[in-house]
C-alpha positions as CSV (number, residue, x, y, z in Angstrom):
1,M,82.5,59.3,97.1
2,S,80.8,62.3,98.7
3,A,77.6,62.1,96.7
4,P,76.1,59.0,94.9
5,A,75.4,60.8,91.6
6,L,78.8,62.6,91.5
7,E,79.6,63.7,87.9
8,V,83.3,63.3,87.1
9,N,84.6,65.3,84.0
10,C,88.0,64.2,82.7
11,P,89.0,64.0,79.0
12,V,91.3,61.1,79.6
13,P,91.3,58.2,82.1
14,V,91.6,59.5,85.6
15,P,95.0,58.6,87.1
16,D,95.0,55.4,89.2
17,G,94.2,56.1,92.8
18,L,93.4,59.8,92.5
19,L,89.7,59.4,93.0
20,A,90.2,57.2,96.0
21,A,92.6,59.8,97.5
22,F,90.0,62.6,96.8
23,D,87.3,60.5,98.5
24,A,89.6,60.0,101.5
25,Y,90.1,63.7,101.6
26,E,86.4,64.5,101.6
27,T,85.6,61.9,104.2
28,A,88.3,63.3,106.5
29,L,87.2,66.8,105.9
30,L,83.5,66.2,106.8
31,A,84.6,64.1,109.9
32,N,87.2,66.8,110.9
33,D,89.8,64.0,110.9
34,V,92.8,66.3,111.3
35,E,95.4,63.5,111.3
36,A,94.1,62.1,108.0
37,L,94.0,65.6,106.4
38,D,97.6,66.2,107.5
39,R,98.6,62.9,105.8
40,L,96.9,63.9,102.6
41,F,98.6,67.2,102.3
42,A,102.2,67.0,101.1
43,P,104.9,67.6,103.7
44,G,107.4,70.4,103.6
45,P,107.5,74.2,103.3
46,D,106.2,74.5,99.8
47,T,102.6,73.2,100.2
48,V,100.1,76.0,100.1
49,R,96.4,76.5,101.0
50,G,94.3,79.6,100.6
51,D,90.8,81.0,100.8
52,G,89.1,84.4,100.8
53,K,90.7,85.3,104.2
54,V,94.0,83.4,104.7
55,L,97.0,82.3,102.6
56,L,99.0,79.6,104.4
57,V,102.5,78.5,103.3
58,G,104.0,75.2,104.4
59,H,102.5,72.0,105.7
60,D,103.0,73.0,109.4
61,S,101.2,76.3,108.9
62,I,98.2,74.5,107.3
63,A,98.1,71.9,110.0
64,G,98.1,74.5,112.7
65,F,95.4,76.5,111.1
66,R,93.3,73.3,110.6
67,S,93.8,72.3,114.3
68,G,92.0,75.4,115.4
69,R,89.0,75.1,113.1
70,K,85.7,75.6,114.9
71,V,83.2,75.3,111.9
72,I,83.0,71.9,110.2
73,P,81.6,71.9,106.6
74,T,78.4,70.0,105.8
75,R,78.5,70.6,102.0
76,R,78.7,67.7,99.5
77,V,80.6,67.5,96.2
78,A,78.2,67.8,93.2
79,R,80.6,67.8,90.3
80,L,84.3,66.9,89.9
81,L,86.6,68.1,87.1
82,V,90.0,66.4,86.7
83,R,92.7,67.6,84.4
84,P,95.9,65.4,84.5
85,A,99.2,67.3,84.2
86,G,101.7,64.6,83.2
87,T,102.0,61.3,84.8
88,D,102.3,62.4,88.4
89,A,100.2,65.5,88.8
90,A,96.6,66.4,88.4
91,L,94.4,69.5,88.8
92,V,91.1,68.7,90.6
93,M,88.2,71.2,90.8
94,A,85.1,70.4,92.8
95,S,81.8,72.3,92.9
96,T,80.1,71.9,96.2
97,V,76.6,72.5,97.6
98,E,75.2,73.1,101.1
99,P,72.2,70.7,101.3
100,A,70.4,72.9,103.9
101,T,70.7,76.2,102.0
102,G,71.6,75.4,98.4
103,A,74.6,77.7,98.7
104,T,77.4,76.7,96.3
105,G,81.2,76.8,96.5
106,L,84.3,75.7,94.7
107,Q,87.5,74.0,95.8
108,T,90.6,73.6,93.6
109,Q,93.5,71.3,94.4
110,L,96.7,70.4,92.8
111,W,97.6,66.7,93.6
112,H,101.0,65.1,93.1
113,H,101.9,61.4,93.2
114,I,104.7,61.3,95.8
115,A,106.3,58.1,97.0
116,G,103.5,56.0,95.8
117,E,100.7,58.2,97.2
118,W,98.6,61.1,96.0
119,K,99.1,64.3,98.1
120,V,97.7,67.8,97.9
121,T,100.4,70.3,97.2
122,A,98.2,73.3,96.6
123,A,94.6,74.0,97.6
124,H,92.2,76.9,97.3
125,V,88.7,77.1,98.7
126,T,86.0,79.6,97.5
127,L,83.5,79.9,100.3
128,P,79.9,79.1,99.5
129,A,77.9,81.8,97.8
130,G,74.3,82.0,96.6
131,G,71.2,80.7,98.3
132,R,71.7,81.9,101.9
133,P,75.2,83.4,102.4
134,A,77.5,81.3,104.5
135,A,78.3,82.7,107.9
136,A,81.7,84.5,108.1
137,P,84.5,82.5,109.7
138,P,84.6,83.2,113.4
139,V,87.2,85.5,114.8
140,D,89.5,83.6,117.1
141,P,89.3,85.5,120.4
142,A,92.7,84.2,121.4
143,V,94.2,86.2,118.5
144,W,91.9,89.2,118.0
145,R,89.9,91.5,120.3
146,V,88.3,93.4,117.4
147,V,88.6,93.3,113.6
148,G,87.3,95.2,110.6
149,T,87.4,95.3,106.8
150,P,89.6,97.2,107.7
151,L,89.2,98.4,111.2
152,V,91.1,101.6,110.4
153,A,91.8,102.7,106.9
154,A,95.0,104.3,105.7
155,T,95.0,108.0,106.0
156,S,96.9,108.5,102.7
157,G,98.7,106.6,100.0
158,G,102.4,105.7,100.4
159,P,105.0,103.0,100.4
160,L,102.9,100.7,102.6
161,E,99.8,100.9,100.5
162,G,98.0,97.5,100.7
163,T,99.8,96.4,103.8
164,T,97.6,94.9,106.5
165,V,98.6,95.3,110.1
166,A,97.6,93.7,113.4
167,V,98.1,96.1,116.3
168,K,98.9,94.8,119.8
169,D,96.3,95.8,122.3
170,L,98.6,98.2,124.1
171,F,98.6,101.0,121.4
172,E,96.1,103.9,121.4
173,V,93.9,103.8,118.3
174,A,91.4,106.7,118.0
175,G,87.9,105.5,118.5
176,Q,88.9,102.2,120.1
177,R,89.4,101.1,123.7
178,L,92.8,99.8,124.9
179,G,92.4,96.4,126.5
180,A,95.9,95.4,127.8
181,G,94.9,91.7,127.7
182,N,92.6,92.0,130.7
183,P,88.7,92.1,130.6
184,V,88.3,94.1,133.8
185,W,90.7,96.8,132.6
186,L,89.0,96.9,129.2
187,A,85.5,97.3,130.7
188,E,86.7,100.5,132.5
189,Q,88.2,102.1,129.4
190,E,86.7,104.8,127.1
191,P,87.5,104.9,123.4
192,R,90.8,106.7,122.8
193,R,90.8,110.1,121.2
194,T,94.2,109.9,119.7
195,T,96.3,107.3,117.9
196,A,99.8,106.3,119.0
197,P,102.5,108.0,116.7
198,A,103.9,104.6,115.6
199,V,100.4,103.5,114.4
200,A,99.7,106.9,112.8
201,A,103.0,106.7,110.9
202,L,102.0,103.4,109.4
203,L,98.5,104.7,108.4
204,A,100.1,107.8,106.8
205,A,102.3,105.5,104.8
206,G,99.4,103.7,103.3
207,A,99.0,100.7,105.7
208,E,95.6,99.7,107.0
209,I,94.8,98.3,110.4
210,T,92.9,94.9,110.2
211,G,92.3,94.7,113.9
212,I,93.5,95.0,117.4
213,A,95.2,91.7,118.5
214,R,95.7,90.1,121.9
215,T,98.5,90.6,124.3
216,D,99.5,88.7,127.4
217,E,98.1,90.6,130.5
218,F,99.9,94.0,130.6
219,A,102.6,92.5,128.5
220,Y,104.2,90.8,131.5
221,S,104.8,87.4,130.0
222,L,106.6,85.6,127.2
223,A,104.2,82.6,126.9
224,G,101.2,83.8,124.8
225,Q,98.8,82.1,127.2
226,N,96.2,84.6,128.4
227,A,94.1,83.3,131.3
228,H,91.0,85.2,130.1
229,Y,91.1,84.8,126.3
230,G,93.1,81.6,125.7
231,T,96.3,80.6,124.0
232,A,97.0,82.2,120.6
233,P,97.6,79.3,118.1
234,N,101.1,78.5,116.8
235,V,100.6,77.4,113.2
236,A,104.2,76.4,112.9
237,V,104.0,74.1,116.0
238,P,100.5,72.7,116.3
239,G,99.9,72.2,120.0
240,G,102.8,74.5,121.0
241,I,102.5,77.9,122.6
242,G,103.0,80.9,120.3
243,G,105.1,83.1,122.6
244,G,104.2,86.5,124.0
245,S,103.5,89.1,124.9
246,S,102.9,90.1,121.3
247,S,101.0,86.9,121.0
248,G,98.0,88.0,118.9
249,P,100.0,90.0,116.2
250,A,102.4,87.1,115.9
251,S,99.7,84.5,115.4
252,A,97.9,86.7,112.9
253,V,101.1,87.2,110.8
254,A,102.0,83.5,110.9
255,A,98.5,82.5,109.8
256,G,98.6,84.9,106.9
257,Q,95.8,87.0,108.2
258,V,98.0,90.2,108.0
259,R,101.3,91.1,106.7
260,V,102.6,92.9,109.7
261,G,102.2,92.6,113.5
262,L,102.9,95.8,115.4
263,G,103.9,95.0,119.0
264,T,106.3,95.8,121.8
265,D,109.4,94.2,123.1
266,T,110.6,94.7,126.7
267,A,112.3,91.4,127.6
268,G,111.7,89.6,124.3
269,S,108.0,90.0,123.5
270,I,108.7,90.4,119.8
271,R,111.7,88.1,119.4
272,V,110.3,85.1,121.4
273,P,107.1,84.7,119.3
274,A,109.1,85.3,116.2
275,S,111.5,82.4,117.2
276,Y,108.6,80.1,118.2
277,Q,106.6,80.7,115.0
278,G,109.3,81.0,112.3
279,L,108.9,84.7,111.8
280,V,111.1,87.8,111.5
281,G,111.0,89.9,114.6
282,V,112.5,93.4,114.9
283,R,113.3,95.2,118.1
284,P,114.8,98.7,117.2
285,T,117.2,100.7,119.2
286,H,115.6,101.8,122.4
287,G,113.7,105.1,121.7
288,A,114.2,104.9,117.9
289,V,110.4,104.5,117.5
290,P,108.2,106.8,119.6
291,S,106.5,104.9,122.4
292,A,104.0,107.7,123.1
293,G,100.5,106.3,123.2
294,V,101.6,102.8,124.2
295,L,100.7,101.4,127.6
296,P,104.0,101.0,129.4
297,L,105.4,98.0,131.3
298,A,109.0,99.0,132.0
299,P,109.9,102.2,130.2
300,S,113.6,101.7,130.7
301,F,113.4,98.7,128.3
302,D,110.0,99.1,126.4
303,T,110.5,99.2,122.7
304,V,108.0,99.3,119.8
305,G,108.7,96.5,117.3
306,W,107.2,94.4,114.6
307,L,106.8,90.9,113.1
308,T,106.7,89.9,109.4
309,R,107.1,86.7,107.4
310,D,110.3,87.9,105.7
311,V,113.0,90.6,106.0
312,P,112.0,92.8,103.0
313,A,108.6,93.3,104.6
314,A,110.3,94.2,107.9
315,R,112.6,96.6,106.1
316,R,109.7,98.4,104.6
317,I,108.3,99.1,108.1
318,A,111.7,100.2,109.3
319,D,111.9,102.7,106.4
320,V,108.7,104.3,107.7
321,L,109.4,104.2,111.5
322,V,113.2,104.4,111.9
323,T,115.8,106.8,110.7
324,G,119.6,106.4,110.9
325,T,122.6,106.0,108.8
326,A,125.0,104.2,111.1
327,A,127.5,102.0,109.4
328,A,127.1,98.2,109.1
329,A,129.0,95.8,111.3
330,T,132.3,94.6,110.1
331,R,132.9,92.0,112.9
332,M,130.9,89.0,114.2
333,M,130.8,88.5,118.0
334,V,129.8,85.4,120.1
335,L,129.3,85.3,123.9
336,P,129.7,81.7,125.1
337,A,128.5,82.5,128.6
338,V,125.3,83.8,127.2
339,E,124.9,81.1,124.6
340,A,125.3,78.4,127.2
341,H,121.7,79.0,128.2
342,A,120.4,77.7,124.9
343,A,119.6,74.0,124.4
344,D,122.3,71.9,122.8
345,D,120.4,71.4,119.5
346,V,119.6,75.1,119.1
347,R,123.2,76.1,120.0
348,A,124.5,73.7,117.4
349,A,122.1,74.9,114.8
350,C,123.1,78.5,115.3
351,A,126.8,77.6,115.2
352,G,126.1,75.9,111.9
353,V,124.5,79.1,110.5
354,R,127.5,81.2,111.7
355,A,129.9,78.8,109.9
356,N,127.8,79.2,106.7
357,L,128.0,83.0,107.1
358,V,131.8,82.8,107.2
359,A,132.0,80.4,104.3
360,A,129.8,82.6,102.2
361,G,132.0,85.7,103.0
362,I,129.1,87.5,104.6
363,L,130.8,87.9,108.0
364,P,134.4,87.2,109.2
365,A,135.1,84.5,111.7
366,A,133.5,85.2,115.1
367,E,135.4,86.9,117.9
368,T,134.7,85.7,121.5
369,G,133.6,88.4,123.9
370,D,134.9,88.5,127.5
371,L,131.5,88.4,129.3
372,D,131.6,85.8,132.0
373,S,128.6,83.9,133.5
374,S,128.9,85.7,136.9
375,T,128.6,89.1,135.3
376,L,125.7,87.9,133.1
377,E,123.8,86.8,136.3
378,T,124.5,90.2,137.9
379,W,123.2,92.0,134.9
380,F,120.2,89.7,134.5
381,A,119.2,90.2,138.2
382,A,119.4,94.0,137.7
383,F,117.3,93.8,134.6
384,R,114.6,91.9,136.3
385,T,114.6,94.2,139.3
386,V,114.2,97.4,137.2
387,Q,111.6,95.7,135.1
388,A,109.6,94.6,138.1
389,F,109.8,98.0,139.9
390,E,108.7,99.9,136.8
391,A,105.9,97.5,136.1
392,W,104.5,98.0,139.6
393,Q,104.9,101.8,139.3
394,A,102.9,101.7,136.0
395,H,100.1,99.4,137.2
396,G,100.3,98.8,140.9
397,E,97.8,101.4,141.9
398,W,95.1,99.9,139.6
399,L,96.0,96.3,140.5
400,S,95.8,97.1,144.2
401,A,92.3,98.4,143.7
402,H,91.3,95.3,141.6
403,P,92.6,92.3,143.5
404,G,92.3,88.9,141.8
405,V,91.8,90.2,138.3
406,L,95.0,88.7,136.9
407,G,95.8,85.1,135.8
408,P,98.0,83.2,138.2
409,D,101.3,83.5,136.2
410,V,101.1,87.3,135.6
411,G,99.5,87.8,139.0
412,G,102.5,86.1,140.6
413,R,104.9,88.4,138.8
414,F,103.1,91.5,139.8
415,A,102.9,90.3,143.4
416,S,106.7,89.9,143.4
417,A,107.1,93.2,141.7
418,A,105.2,94.9,144.5
419,T,108.0,93.9,146.9
420,V,110.8,95.7,145.1
421,S,111.8,98.9,146.9
422,A,112.9,102.2,145.4
423,A,116.4,101.7,146.9
424,E,116.7,98.3,145.3
425,A,115.6,99.7,142.0
426,D,118.1,102.5,142.2
427,E,120.9,100.1,142.9
428,A,119.8,97.9,140.0
429,R,119.7,100.9,137.6
430,G,123.3,101.5,138.4
431,V,124.2,98.0,137.3
432,V,122.0,98.4,134.1
433,S,123.9,101.6,133.3
434,E,127.2,99.9,133.6
435,A,126.0,97.0,131.5
436,R,124.7,99.3,128.8
437,T,128.1,101.1,128.6
438,R,130.0,97.8,128.4
439,L,127.7,96.2,125.8
440,R,127.8,99.2,123.6
441,A,131.6,99.2,123.7
442,L,131.7,95.5,123.0
443,L,129.4,95.8,120.0
444,D,130.9,98.9,118.5
445,G,131.3,97.9,114.8
446,A,130.2,94.4,115.5
447,V,127.1,92.2,115.4
448,L,126.4,89.6,118.1
449,V,124.9,86.4,116.6
450,L,123.2,84.0,119.1
451,P,120.1,81.9,119.5
452,T,116.9,84.0,120.0
453,T,115.4,81.5,122.5
454,R,116.6,78.6,124.6
455,G,114.7,76.2,122.4
456,G,111.5,75.8,120.3
457,A,108.0,76.4,121.4
458,P,107.1,74.3,124.5
459,D,103.9,72.3,124.2
460,R,100.8,73.9,125.7
461,N,100.5,71.1,128.3
462,A,104.2,71.0,129.1
463,G,105.0,70.7,132.8
464,A,105.8,73.7,134.9
465,D,109.5,72.7,135.2
466,I,109.9,72.6,131.4
467,V,108.2,76.0,130.9
468,E,110.3,77.6,133.6
469,A,113.5,76.2,132.2
470,E,112.6,77.6,128.8
471,R,111.7,81.0,130.3
472,A,114.8,81.3,132.4
473,G,117.2,80.3,129.6
474,T,115.4,82.5,127.1
475,L,115.4,85.6,129.3
476,R,119.2,85.4,129.7
477,L,119.5,85.4,125.9
478,T,117.0,88.2,125.3
479,C,117.9,90.6,128.1
480,L,121.1,91.8,126.4
481,A,119.4,93.9,123.8
482,G,117.2,95.4,126.6
483,L,120.2,96.1,128.8
484,G,122.1,97.7,126.0
485,G,119.2,99.5,124.4
486,L,120.3,97.8,121.2
487,P,118.5,96.8,118.0
488,A,117.9,93.1,117.4
489,V,116.5,91.0,114.6
490,S,115.3,87.4,115.0
491,L,115.5,85.3,111.9
492,P,113.9,81.9,111.3
493,L,117.1,80.2,110.4
494,A,117.4,77.4,113.0
495,R,115.5,74.3,114.0
496,T,115.4,72.2,117.1
497,A,116.2,68.5,116.8
498,D,112.5,67.7,116.5
499,G,112.0,70.3,113.8
500,R,110.5,73.2,115.7
501,P,111.4,76.7,114.5
502,A,114.1,78.5,116.6
503,G,115.3,81.9,115.8
504,L,118.8,83.2,115.1
505,C,119.2,86.6,116.6
506,L,121.4,89.5,115.4
507,V,122.1,92.2,118.0
508,G,123.8,95.3,116.6
509,A,125.3,98.5,117.8
510,A,122.9,101.3,118.8
511,G,121.5,103.2,115.8
512,T,122.4,100.5,113.3
513,D,118.8,99.4,112.8
514,L,118.7,99.8,109.0
515,A,122.1,98.4,108.5
516,L,121.2,95.4,110.7
517,L,118.1,94.7,108.6
518,D,120.2,95.0,105.4
519,L,122.6,92.4,106.9
520,A,119.6,90.3,107.9
521,A,118.3,90.4,104.3
522,T,121.7,89.2,103.0
523,I,121.7,86.4,105.5
524,E,118.1,85.4,104.7
525,G,118.8,85.3,101.0
526,S,122.0,83.3,101.3
527,V,121.3,80.9,104.2
528,R,117.6,80.4,104.4
C-alpha cells in the first residue's frame, strides 16, 4: 500500500481484491504508468473523471488527458474509507498528504467488479490544499495562448450565462493581441481596441471567455500541428492528431475545459477537428455570422463556426449568432462521386447511419445526385486556386518581409499560393460561381448526408503518404460546403474499423442553419 501505517475504515469486510486494485492504482499513479492506469479504468463511454478544472467523459477522453500530464503527484495516501455498495461495487475515499509541504487532498473513486477485475468507473480528485498551496496545473501551450478566470467576463446576463468559451487566436478581443498561430506575428502586434462582433455577441448573451486558444499558422492547415507551439492533444484518440486549424478550441472542448470553442471554417477547420475528436462542429451559411474582426484566410469561403460536445449546446450558440426561418429539408441526398473519397470503413459506417435514419422515419430514402467525379475535380481545383490566391493577398506582403517564419507545411502552401496569378484566380472564381449555383439548386429542400472526413485522426507519427492521403480525401468532402456557401453540421455518429471517431456531416440549403441543427438534434437523440 502507499503508506505503511495506512488506516482503512470499512464497517464490513473489504471486498476481495479491492485493496490490491487500489494499491495497483496508487503505484501506477506515482510511477506515471499510463498503460496500467488505462487498464484500471473501466472501458467505454460512461467512465468519468473530474477535478477542479476538468470533467472528462469516456475512457478515451480520460486516457488522452492522462497521456499529456506533465506534473506527477508525490503525495501519499494517509487514510482510506471504503463503503461497499452491493456485491460488485464500492465507494473508495482516500485522504492524501504531500510529504514535502503537508498539503492535503482527497480522491474519491467508484469501483465496479467487471469480468473478474476491479475497475474505476468514476473518479474525482480534490487538489491539495492547506500547508503550502499546490501549484496550479500548467497551461498546455499547444492548446492555449492565454487563459484567465475568466479572461473576459460576460458583459451582461442572458441565455448563455455560465457558458465558457475558448476563442480561436484569429478573433479580435479588446485588450488582447491577435497571434494567428505564429510567434513572430504575435510579437509585432499591439493589444486590440475592439472585440469581433461574433465574440461580443456571445459576451452580451452571458458567455465568458476562458482564454484564447491556438490555431494552425494563419489557419492554413487541417492538421492541428503547429511547428512553433506543438500538436494540440486529441483526448479521443491518444497519440492521434486533433485536426485544425481550430485546433486549440477543439481540444479545449473535448477535454472538458470549456463548453464551446469559437473558431473559423474555410475548407473544414471546424468540421475536421470535430470529426477527429468526436465533437459537434457547426459551419453556418457563408456570411450568416459576421466575420468582421477576424483575421482572414480566404474571404470567399471563411466562415465563423463553433464546436461543442452535443447538439443542444451548439443550438444555443446558433440562437445567439444566427437568424433565419428557412424550412427544414424534406429529402436526403447522397453524392457517390464525393463519398468515394472516404475510406471504406467510414463510408460503410455512414451508410449504416443513413439506413437507420430511414428506418426511424427521420428522413426518406436517399436520392442520388448527378455530380460526377470529373466535375468534382474541376470544382475542387477551383476552390484551391481561389483559396490560395486570397490567402496570399491577405498575408503575402507580411510573409515576404519575414522569410522563414513559417513551419514547413504551412510555408509550402503559402509558397505555392504566391505563384497563383490574378487571371488564374478570376477563371477559378467563375468555376466556383457555377458550382455554387448548381449545389444550391441540388440541395433546395434537401440535406446532403456524407462522411465529414476521409477517416479517423491519423497518428502524430504517421508517414507523409498517409497524412497526404487523408488530407486529399478529406478536402474533397469538405469543399462542397465552402463552394456552395452552405451550412454544415458534423455529428460524432460514425467510427472507423479501429474505433476512432469519424463524423457524419449534414450539409443543408443556404439559410437553413437553425432547421439543420434541429434535424441534427433529432438524429443525435435517435441514433447516437
